[in-house]
N, C-alpha and C positions, 0 to 999 in steps of 0.2 A: 613380557608384555602380558601374557595371560595372569602372572601372578601380580601384577598391579591392577589388573581388571578384576580379581578375585578379591584383592584387598579394598579396594574403592567400594564393592558390592559391600562387603564386610561393614567399612566405613559408613556408608548411606542406610544399611539395616538397622546397626546398632545405633546409630544417633536420631534416627526414625522411631526407633521403640524407645528409647530413652525420653526424647522430647515428648513422644505422645500428643500431638496436636489437639486429637479428638477428645481427649482428656480434659483439654484445658477449655474445651466450648462451654459447657456450664458455667465456670468462673466467668469467662469473657462476656457471656450473655447476660449474667447477673449483674455485673460491675459495670457495663453500658447501656443497663435497661433503660436508662433515662436521658442518654445522649441522642441528639439529633445525628442524621446519616453523616455529616461533615466531621464533627465530633468524635464519632464512632471510629471513622476512617483514619483522623490523626492519631487516635489512642494507637489504632493497631498498628501504623507505621513505626510509631515510637516503641512498640514493643517488640517488633520484628528488628529494627535498627539496634536496641538494645541488646537482645540476642546474639546477632551477628557480630557487634563489637565484642562481646564477652567472649563468645566461641573463638574468635581469630585472635584475640589477645591470648589466650591461653594454648590455642595451638601455636603461636608463635615463640610465646616466653615459658611455655610448660616445661621444657628440656631443661632451660636456665634453673627454674623452680628447683627441679628436683635435684639439680647438682649442687644448688645453694643450701638445700638442706640435708645432702648427701643421702639422697631416696633413690632407690634404684627404680628401674621401671617395673621389674619382675614384682616388687613391694607394693607399686602403685595399681599392677593390675590384680593383684590379690586383692586388695583393699576394694578396688572397684568392683571387682566379682561379687563381693559380699554386700556392696551398696546395691548392686542391681539385685540380688536375692531378696533383698528389703523391698526395693520398690517394686519388683516384680509381682511379690507374695500380696502387697496391697493392691496392685490393680487385679490379680487373679480373683481377689475379694471384692473388686468393684469399689474399693475404697479410694479417697484422693490421698497419696502418698504424703508422710508428715515431712519426707525428706526435701520437699519443695514449699508448700507453704501450709501455717498452720491456722485452725478456724479462727483464731484471734486474728493473725494478720489478715485474713481475708475480710473479717468484719471490720477492722479498723480501716483497712484500704477503702473501702467500699464507699466512705464518708469523705475521701479525698477528692480534691477537684480533677487530678490527673492521675490516671492509674496505670499509665501507658510503660513507664519505666519499670516501677515497682508496685505491685507484683507482677503484672501481667508478664512483661519482659523477662525479669529476674525476680523471684525464681520458678514463676509458674510454666515459664516454656523454657529456660534455660537454668537449670538448677545444678546441684552439686553433681548428680549423675551425669548428664551432659557434658559438665566440666572435666571430669573424670574419664569418660570416654574419649575426649580429643585429646589430653594429655597421653593416654594409655597407648591411642591409636598411634599418635606422633612418634612415642617410643618404639613401636614395631615396625614403623616404616622404615625401608632399607635403600630406596631410593626416591629421585626428586619426583617420578611419576605418582608414587604412592602418596608423597606429601601433597602433590597436587590433588589426589582423590580426596584427601580429608576436606581441603578446602571446598572442592566442587560439593562433597556431600553435606558440607554447613550450608551452603547457599541455596542446593534443592530441597533440603530439608526444611528451610526456613521458606522458601517460597510456596510449599506445599501447606505450611503452618498458616503462612498468610491468606493463603488461598480458600482453605478450610475455615478459619476464622471469620473471613470476611462473609461466608456463606452461612455463617453459624446459626443465624436466627432460621433459615431455611431448613439446613439439616437437623436442627434440635425436632421442628416441626414434623417431618418427615420419618426420622427413625426413633424418635422419642428417647426416655431417658433410657428403656429396656434396651434399645439397639445400642446405645452410647456404652452400656454396661457390659454388653456381648463384645463389641469391639475392644474395649479397655482389656477384658480378660484375654482374648487374643493377644494383644499386645503384650500384656504381662508376661503370658508364657514364652514368648520370642525375647524378653528383656531378662529372663531368670537360663534361658539356655544360651544367651552373650554373655552372662554373668558366668555361667559354668565354664566355657570356652575360656573367659579372661583368666579364671581361676587356674585352669589347665595349664593356659601358656605360661603363667608364671611360674606354677610350683614345677613344671617340668624344666624348666632353665634352672631354677633353683637346686632340684634334685641332681640334674648332670653336673653341675658347678662342684655340689658336695662329692660325688662320686670320683670325679677329677682330682679332686684336692685330697681324697684319700688315698687314690692310687698313687699319686705324686710323693704322698708323705710314705707310703711303703716300698 
């Protein structure tokens, strides 16, 4: 049970760091600036629902995708760790990571009637990093409690995102851009640490497998 609890904590912190709802606050505020309260609320619900469907779908079908393409979990962990380093580095420099949305995508989406699904839900909240995280975590889960921990983490992280973005105008006024940047840098450090752990886990398994094969051949 303690292993399952520790795994759930890892899943929650990893997802919270990579989703980084605080980093989505300026984009959400800018894109819904002209919306009335009801329109903003509907847009936010669509963004959260989109993120939930995408993450649950990849948590469910991630293992099948890996098997279909002949990709090992360790390869996905190493690749995910590298992505995390890139995302974390951008966050440490208080830059909006290009792994999520580009400036061109944000500008184009600002002119759309509904931005809840794209780009707020996907990929502002749930981008390649979050998708990689749930697939890699699913590959590491060893029992039903750990798998349940992944889905629980998805729900809790998206509820936190919902609450934070719902209060986005007030948050922006209170902490300002400097406060957002400070929090983003802290989350960036956590993202890089999680990425390092993913790489260590993946490389360790591969190294042990190579050593075992070498001993078997001799």
